[in-house]
C-alpha positions as CSV (number, residue, x, y, z in Angstrom):
1,M,-17.2,11.5,-19.0
2,T,-14.2,9.6,-17.7
3,R,-12.1,7.9,-20.4
4,G,-8.9,7.3,-18.5
5,V,-8.2,6.2,-14.9
6,V,-4.8,6.3,-13.3
7,F,-4.1,4.5,-10.1
8,D,-1.6,4.9,-7.3
9,L,0.2,1.6,-6.4
10,D,0.9,1.4,-2.7
11,D,-2.3,0.9,-0.5
12,T,-4.5,1.4,-3.6
13,L,-4.0,-1.7,-5.7
14,Y,-2.6,-3.8,-2.9
15,L,-2.1,-3.5,0.8
16,E,1.2,-1.9,1.7
17,R,1.4,-3.7,5.0
18,D,1.5,-7.0,3.0
19,Y,4.7,-5.7,1.3
20,V,6.2,-4.7,4.6
21,R,5.6,-8.1,6.1
22,S,7.0,-9.8,3.0
23,G,10.1,-7.7,3.2
24,F,10.6,-8.4,6.9
25,A,10.3,-12.1,6.3
26,H,12.9,-11.9,3.6
27,V,15.3,-10.0,5.8
28,A,14.7,-12.4,8.7
29,R,15.5,-15.4,6.4
30,R,18.7,-13.7,5.4
31,L,19.8,-13.1,9.0
32,A,18.7,-16.3,10.7
33,T,20.6,-19.5,11.1
34,S,17.4,-21.5,11.8
35,A,13.7,-21.4,10.9
36,A,13.0,-20.6,14.6
37,E,15.3,-17.7,14.6
38,S,13.9,-16.4,11.3
39,R,10.4,-16.5,12.8
40,D,11.7,-14.7,15.9
41,V,13.4,-11.9,13.9
42,A,10.4,-11.5,11.6
43,A,8.1,-11.3,14.6
44,W,10.3,-8.6,16.2
45,L,10.2,-6.5,13.0
46,C,6.4,-6.8,12.6
47,R,5.8,-5.9,16.2
48,A,8.0,-2.8,15.8
49,F,6.1,-1.8,12.7
50,D,2.7,-2.4,14.4
51,D,3.9,-0.2,17.3
52,G,4.5,2.7,14.8
53,L,8.3,2.4,14.3
54,R,9.3,3.8,10.9
55,G,12.5,4.9,9.2
56,D,15.2,3.3,11.4
57,T,13.7,-0.1,12.0
58,F,16.9,-2.0,11.0
59,D,19.1,0.2,13.1
60,R,16.8,-0.6,16.0
61,L,17.0,-4.3,15.2
62,I,20.8,-4.3,15.2
63,A,20.8,-2.4,18.4
64,A,18.5,-4.9,20.0
65,R,20.6,-7.8,18.8
66,P,24.2,-6.6,18.9
67,K,25.6,-9.8,17.4
68,L,24.0,-8.8,14.1
69,A,26.4,-5.9,13.9
70,D,29.2,-8.3,13.0
71,Q,27.2,-9.8,10.2
72,V,25.5,-7.0,8.4
73,T,24.8,-3.2,8.3
74,S,21.5,-1.6,8.4
75,A,22.1,-0.2,4.8
76,E,22.5,-3.8,3.6
77,L,19.3,-4.7,5.2
78,V,17.5,-1.8,3.6
79,D,18.9,-3.0,0.2
80,A,17.7,-6.5,0.9
81,Y,14.3,-5.3,1.9
82,R,13.8,-3.1,-1.2
83,G,15.3,-5.6,-3.6
84,H,13.3,-8.7,-2.6
85,A,10.7,-10.3,-4.8
86,P,7.6,-9.5,-2.7
87,S,4.8,-11.8,-1.9
88,I,1.8,-9.5,-2.6
89,S,-1.4,-9.6,-4.6
90,F,-4.2,-7.2,-5.5
91,M,-6.6,-6.3,-2.8
92,P,-9.9,-8.2,-2.9
93,G,-12.1,-6.6,-5.6
94,I,-9.3,-4.9,-7.5
95,A,-9.1,-7.4,-10.3
96,E,-12.9,-7.3,-10.8
97,L,-12.7,-3.5,-10.8
98,L,-10.1,-3.5,-13.5
99,Q,-12.0,-6.0,-15.6
100,R,-15.1,-3.8,-15.4
101,L,-13.2,-0.7,-16.4
102,R,-11.4,-2.4,-19.2
103,A,-14.8,-3.8,-20.5
104,Q,-16.1,-0.2,-20.6
105,G,-13.2,0.7,-22.8
106,L,-11.4,3.0,-20.3
107,K,-7.7,3.5,-20.5
108,L,-5.9,2.3,-17.3
109,G,-2.5,3.5,-16.0
110,V,-0.4,3.6,-12.8
111,L,1.6,6.5,-11.4
112,S,3.6,5.7,-8.3
113,D,6.4,7.2,-6.2
114,G,9.0,5.3,-4.2
115,P,12.4,3.7,-4.6
116,L,12.7,2.4,-8.1
117,V,14.1,-1.0,-7.2
118,S,11.2,-1.8,-4.9
119,Q,8.5,-0.3,-7.1
120,R,9.7,-2.3,-10.0
121,A,9.6,-5.5,-7.9
122,K,6.1,-4.7,-6.8
123,A,5.0,-4.0,-10.4
124,E,6.5,-7.4,-11.5
125,A,4.9,-9.3,-8.6
126,L,1.5,-7.9,-9.4
127,G,1.7,-8.2,-13.2
128,L,0.9,-4.6,-13.7
129,A,2.0,-4.6,-17.3
130,E,-0.9,-6.9,-18.1
131,W,-3.4,-4.4,-16.9
132,F,-1.9,-0.9,-17.3
133,D,-0.3,1.2,-19.9
134,P,1.6,3.1,-18.8
135,V,3.1,2.0,-15.5
136,L,4.9,5.2,-14.6
137,L,7.3,4.9,-11.7
138,T,8.2,8.5,-11.0
139,A,11.7,7.6,-9.7
140,S,12.7,6.7,-13.2
141,R,11.9,10.2,-14.4
142,G,13.2,13.7,-13.8
143,E,12.4,16.4,-11.3
144,G,8.7,17.2,-11.1
145,F,7.4,13.8,-11.8
146,A,7.1,12.7,-8.2
147,K,3.9,13.7,-6.3
148,P,2.8,16.4,-5.5
149,G,4.4,17.5,-8.8
150,T,2.3,17.5,-11.9
151,G,4.9,16.1,-14.4
152,G,3.8,12.5,-14.3
153,F,0.1,13.4,-14.8
154,E,0.9,15.7,-17.7
155,W,3.0,13.0,-19.3
156,I,0.2,10.4,-19.1
157,A,-2.4,12.9,-20.4
158,A,-0.2,13.7,-23.4
159,M,0.4,10.0,-24.1
160,W,-3.3,9.2,-24.0
161,K,-4.2,12.4,-25.8
162,L,-7.1,13.0,-23.3
163,P,-8.1,16.3,-21.7
164,P,-8.1,16.7,-17.9
165,A,-11.9,16.6,-17.7
166,E,-11.8,13.0,-19.0
167,L,-9.1,11.8,-16.5
168,A,-9.3,10.5,-13.0
169,Y,-6.7,9.6,-10.4
170,V,-7.4,7.0,-7.7
171,A,-5.1,7.0,-4.6
172,D,-5.0,6.8,-0.8
173,N,-2.7,9.5,0.6
174,P,-4.5,12.8,1.3
175,L,-1.2,14.5,2.1
176,K,0.3,14.4,-1.4
177,D,-1.6,12.3,-3.9
178,F,-4.4,14.7,-5.1
179,V,-2.7,18.1,-5.2
180,G,-1.0,17.6,-8.6
181,P,-3.9,16.1,-10.6
182,R,-6.4,18.6,-9.1
183,K,-4.1,21.5,-10.3
184,L,-4.5,20.1,-13.8
185,G,-8.3,19.7,-13.6
186,W,-8.3,15.9,-13.2
187,H,-11.0,14.2,-11.1
188,T,-9.6,12.8,-7.9
189,I,-10.9,9.8,-5.9
190,R,-9.7,8.6,-2.5
191,L,-9.9,4.8,-2.0
192,R,-10.3,4.6,1.8
193,I,-10.4,1.3,3.6
194,P,-9.5,0.4,7.2
195,R,-6.4,-1.7,6.6
196,Q,-4.6,1.0,4.7
197,L,-1.6,2.6,6.6
198,R,-3.0,6.1,6.1
199,F,-6.6,5.3,6.6
200,A,-7.0,7.8,9.5
201,L,-5.1,10.7,7.8
202,E,-7.1,13.7,6.9
203,S,-6.3,16.4,4.3
204,V,-4.6,19.5,5.7
205,D,-7.0,21.7,3.7
206,D,-9.4,21.8,0.8
207,F,-6.6,22.0,-1.7
208,Y,-5.3,18.6,-0.7
209,R,-8.7,17.0,-0.4
210,P,-9.9,14.6,-3.2
211,D,-13.2,15.3,-5.0
212,V,-14.7,12.1,-3.6
213,E,-14.0,9.2,-1.2
214,V,-15.1,5.6,-1.8
215,A,-15.0,2.8,0.8
216,G,-13.8,0.0,-1.4
217,P,-13.3,-1.4,-4.9
218,A,-17.0,-2.3,-5.3
219,A,-18.0,1.3,-4.5
220,L,-15.3,2.5,-7.0
221,V,-16.8,0.3,-9.7
222,D,-20.2,1.8,-9.1
223,Y,-18.8,5.3,-9.1
224,L,-16.7,5.0,-12.3
225,T,-19.1,3.0,-14.4
């Protein structure tokens, strides 16, 4: 019987591509001298992202628009992107899912990797503290807390005083999300919907594979309740 459910954050509670577009819009407003220029810069960034550009997007932007090099560095743009107050919301069906689980008396938590400043901004924008206890952002902890490590999962289990057999982790990334909790004996569930960035990714082997996949929040409600 499941008594506690821990969720990943990015592309599990909200769509990560919405955060990306929010960050690009913020950066574009910072750089632009007019509304038209802001729209143009944001469109360039979004096209690059949709074309698969990752990691050095702002370096490429400055290279494509040399005049920007006199105004800002790519490191400053990364800081602006990560530190902005994002315009994001729960995916459709997530609030209803959380209401159902709470009504069933289940404990709800979040465990998420990522740069601390951006993860805190996302948590604030989504109001996670109203739904989850704890909200564990692994970057605020020591070595072994980030996935695929088990430290974060062990910490939550100890806080809730629940055995592994009564705990579940819901996430989206088959390359790292499920290894840690599976080692500990947790139940692992992949939420897999087409608009996720890693929707097409497959697990590299059975060790990384979740126990079950569900196609949306409604299916997850049915599965957990």
